[in-house]
Phi, psi and omega in degrees: 000316181297317180296321180295315180297321181296315179295319179296318179297321179295318179296318179295323179297317178297316179298323179299315180294316179296322180295321177298316180296315182293328182298333183254008173277146176300144182296140173086354182272137182249343181278142180296323180233087182294151174291137178247120179236150178244128176258128183242101175292118185299147176068201183130152181064229179284348177273094189282333186078203181294141176230125182204127173054039178090357180259140180236126190299321186298329177282322182295318180295331179292318178297314179298316182297316179298319179293321179296315180296316180299318180292318182293330180290351176280348184263153175276154170076027179215140174247132185246128178235153177232137181293328176213144176242358178231177182276077180235157180263133178232143174284163178297324178294319179298321180295316178292321179299321178297317178300320179294321184295333179259008179058050185293145174271336181202148182236124182243114181257122188259133183213171168233159193243159167213156176242156187303318182253014177059037184249338186270156177207160178112182183250147176211159179231128178257136184224173176289153179264007191237133166048222184296329178297326175290312185301313180290321179297317179296316181297312179293318184303320179295321177296319181297315179292331173302318179292320178297331178301330181294339176263007182059035171278134185292137187272108180267351171106170175257123193226160171245159176211136183243151174270184184293341178269002180081014177258169177304133185292315184278124188303318184293325176291317180299314182293321178294320179298324177297330177271357182077022181255118175301137182218153175214151173252119180262110174265099191296314180191178181259128181286339191252022178224134184298336180298332182262004179297149180093354182255354186214355190286343182238161178301318180297323178294319179294320178297324178298321176298319178297320178295320178295319176300315180296321179298320178298320178295315180299321178292319182298319182263001177063054186265163178231137179247110176296332183287309183264352182065017175283126186234110179247018176296128182080014180297141183282096182273138178303130181269128179232125179288145176290121184288146177285323181246170177297139179268098185281151176291158179286119180243019179241146181284162176302152182247168175051042181273127180209159181231132180231133175272116183276316181198156178231129175258103185295324184292334181248347183075019180270134178240122180264125188236150173241119181248130180236155178188169183207135174208102184288336187279307185234005176077172179263135189243309182228169164213158169218172186215157178229144177249005178233039173073020177099003177292321176224145178239154174292172170292165181292129178257152181284132172273091186259004176287141183290338184243215184260008179235139181224124177254132180211164184234138176232160174254138183232155173299148187262350189258017180204161178294143180249127178252093186276135178208144180232159170234141179243133185245144176263187184295343178254019174065023172271141187234157172232135184263144179275174171288167180266133176251127180262127176243115179302156180308134183277154172279170177120017173099170183282139176228174179295153177288163178301317183297318179295318181295317179300318182297320183284326189256004185304133176093345181284144182275139175288156178290162184291173184308137178087349180266190179244130181228149175290130185291343183261004186273160170060062175291129185279166177270011181281160176282118180226133177058032179081005182257137173265104180282139181291151176293150179297146180292145179286143182252153174285126183265127178243138177286152180233161178067211181273350180288145181259154179297132181292134178265109185290350179265000187301313183288330175296315179294324180297319179294327184279331183282153173274145180287112182273324185249047182292134178267115185276331181243119180254172177300324179295320179297317180297316179300315180294323178297318180296320178297321179293324177297314178299319179299317179297319178296318179297320178297318180297316179298318180298318179297317179298318180295320178297317179295316179299321179295320180295316179296320179298318178298320181295319178295319178298319180297318178296319181297318178296322179296318179294323179296322179293324181291328178286000000 
């Protein structure tokens, strides 16, 4: 009897310890050590971020962040934290400090982009240039851009940037790296370029970006969702070696850049061109072209060729000499210009002048590699030939389909309103209450066993005393 009570008491003690531990675990988590990630909606408060055509970045990042957090909470083995849930301003140091305070495994800073001359488009991810933070950032960044590919957002790459002191340029990345926390800045797309239109103008579009961010995280950590049945356990994550030295950004222009005229069709005014270039560090990203010797350039075209050669066709006016010239851009938007190729005026009748064609077609995008594009279309906003080209006019954005136009005042009103339908009891509260009830029962059983053991010992002592008296 004594041996049985001792074993039972030991078992109850173990259960008691486990119950205490379980009572303080987040509800629904099955992993002993869940992944902890911090989502940081960029900007906030008086820090508005990018503003273009009625859109304000600080509100957009909040929508994306909420959608990302909601999607990630469907998965097992992950804890999700957010640096802000309201329209408040935080310093970069405060954001990194918060990540440290929750012992974060990864920090995701959400943003939208604009370029100085309104010429760039696509998605990019900025990461630390140092050690393990680079390796993890690079690995995740490639997965994230894979998800952006599903929306046909142009892939601008996973990049590093350093300041004049040789440290990470972006403060939030620098501070997180100092804490040993991998961090990345996700620039989803450019608000000021027509190529990225349709990916951010509605609430539903922004939520979709958040879901894609969450999917990249789920793939990176190999998570499983009982709710959606999405299973990324064992997912093949890109392997990146931890660099011995700092991974510096590419600061050199593309090399071996040249332009060759392959053929000219006089009857149609089509010119078939071969453009070559090489950049081992950050790859080739864009090209543009001029038909008037560099006075005006087309908009940036996608370098979609798999190698260092790109063949494309343009249409040119037939009644004047054509001075063809191209520029090739690498992943860091550095360019190299080709030599000029002169094509004498083509036969085939009178056509509009270059200047008239440029005026009519300014701002239109050329067709992709291998297609046919008007040579006078899509004049860029870059400074060319001493000319400051005006930024493209802002367009009225209309929502399409069932998605509704995002209301940029929604979060301002939300902060000002009192919560009328606040839920006081959540699923997490119920779960914790049940654990506490179980804990209380175990404590009660333990107390009863201790008392029973004490009484049993007392009875044994009395029995031994009576035996001695006999």
